[in-house]
C-alpha positions as CSV (number, residue, x, y, z in Angstrom):
1,M,4.2,-12.3,-6.3
2,F,1.0,-12.2,-8.3
3,Q,0.6,-11.9,-12.0
4,Y,-2.0,-9.6,-13.2
5,T,-3.1,-7.6,-16.2
6,E,-3.5,-3.9,-16.5
7,S,-7.2,-4.5,-16.9
8,E,-7.3,-6.3,-13.4
9,S,-5.2,-3.5,-11.9
10,N,-7.7,-0.9,-13.2
11,N,-10.5,-2.8,-12.0
12,A,-9.1,-2.9,-8.6
13,L,-8.6,0.7,-8.7
14,S,-12.2,1.5,-9.8
15,G,-13.7,-1.2,-7.6
16,Y,-12.1,-0.6,-4.2
17,F,-11.1,3.2,-4.4
18,V,-13.6,5.9,-4.0
19,S,-11.3,8.4,-5.6
20,K,-7.9,8.4,-7.3
21,E,-6.9,11.9,-6.4
22,P,-6.8,11.9,-3.5
23,L,-6.4,8.2,-3.1
24,I,-9.3,7.0,-0.8
25,L,-10.1,3.5,-0.3
26,R,-13.6,2.2,0.0
27,E,-12.9,-1.2,1.5
28,F,-9.8,-3.4,1.9
29,P,-10.4,-6.6,0.0
30,S,-10.2,-10.1,1.7
31,K,-8.7,-12.0,-1.2
32,Q,-4.9,-12.0,-1.4
33,K,-4.5,-11.0,-5.1
34,R,-7.0,-8.1,-4.6
35,K,-5.2,-6.9,-1.6
36,Y,-1.9,-7.0,-3.6
37,L,-3.5,-5.0,-6.5
38,V,-4.8,-2.4,-4.1
39,L,-1.4,-2.1,-2.4
40,T,0.2,-1.6,-5.7
41,H,-1.7,1.7,-5.9
42,I,-1.3,2.6,-2.3
43,I,2.6,2.2,-2.2
44,K,2.7,5.2,-4.8
45,V,1.8,7.8,-2.1
46,F,5.3,7.1,-0.5
47,D,8.6,8.3,-1.8
48,E,11.1,5.6,-2.6
49,N,14.1,7.6,-1.3
50,T,12.5,8.6,2.0
51,I,12.8,6.9,5.4
52,Y,9.6,7.2,7.4
53,T,8.7,7.0,11.1
54,E,5.7,4.9,12.0
55,E,3.7,8.0,12.6
56,E,4.6,9.5,9.2
57,V,3.4,6.2,7.5
58,N,0.2,6.2,9.8
59,D,-0.5,9.8,8.8
60,L,-0.2,8.9,5.0
61,L,-2.4,5.9,5.3
62,I,-5.1,7.3,7.6
63,N,-5.9,9.7,4.7
64,I,-6.5,6.7,2.4
65,F,-8.4,4.4,4.8
66,P,-9.5,4.6,8.4
67,D,-7.9,1.3,9.3
68,F,-4.4,2.5,8.6
69,V,-2.9,-0.4,10.8
70,T,-4.3,-3.0,8.5
71,L,-2.8,-1.2,5.5
72,R,0.6,-0.8,7.2
73,R,0.7,-4.3,8.1
74,A,-0.3,-5.5,4.7
75,L,2.4,-3.2,3.1
76,I,5.0,-5.1,5.3
77,D,3.5,-8.6,4.7
78,F,3.4,-8.2,1.0
79,K,7.0,-6.7,1.2
80,F,6.2,-3.4,-0.5
81,M,7.8,-1.7,2.7
82,E,10.4,-2.9,5.0
83,R,11.0,-1.7,8.6
84,E,13.4,-1.8,11.6
85,K,12.6,-4.6,14.1
86,D,11.5,-1.9,16.5
87,C,9.2,-0.2,14.0
88,S,11.1,3.1,14.3
89,K,11.9,3.4,10.5
90,Y,10.0,2.3,7.5
91,W,11.0,2.5,3.7
92,I,10.0,1.2,0.4
93,N,11.3,-2.2,-0.7
94,K,12.9,-0.9,-3.9
95,K,13.2,-4.6,-5.1
96,R,9.4,-4.9,-4.9
97,L,9.0,-1.7,-7.2
98,D,11.2,-3.4,-9.8
99,T,8.9,-6.4,-10.1
């Protein structure tokens, strides 16, 4: 989706996150490319072989940022995750991880 350098990715990590362990987001960026870069780090908290309920996704995301709904929606919009139409199941889009 976006091309970026390792330096840009590291800058996103240091500029938007309060901490890397545990991952805590200071603010969610407004620019699309920066959102994407932040999400590349957030998606790593999920196991690619697990199917999650919406509650489980929320529980993981709220530990990263209080506005977990925005993060969850962005993970879907940027196709890092997919979900059932009724939002009952969420999983990592493995095709996105390969890019």
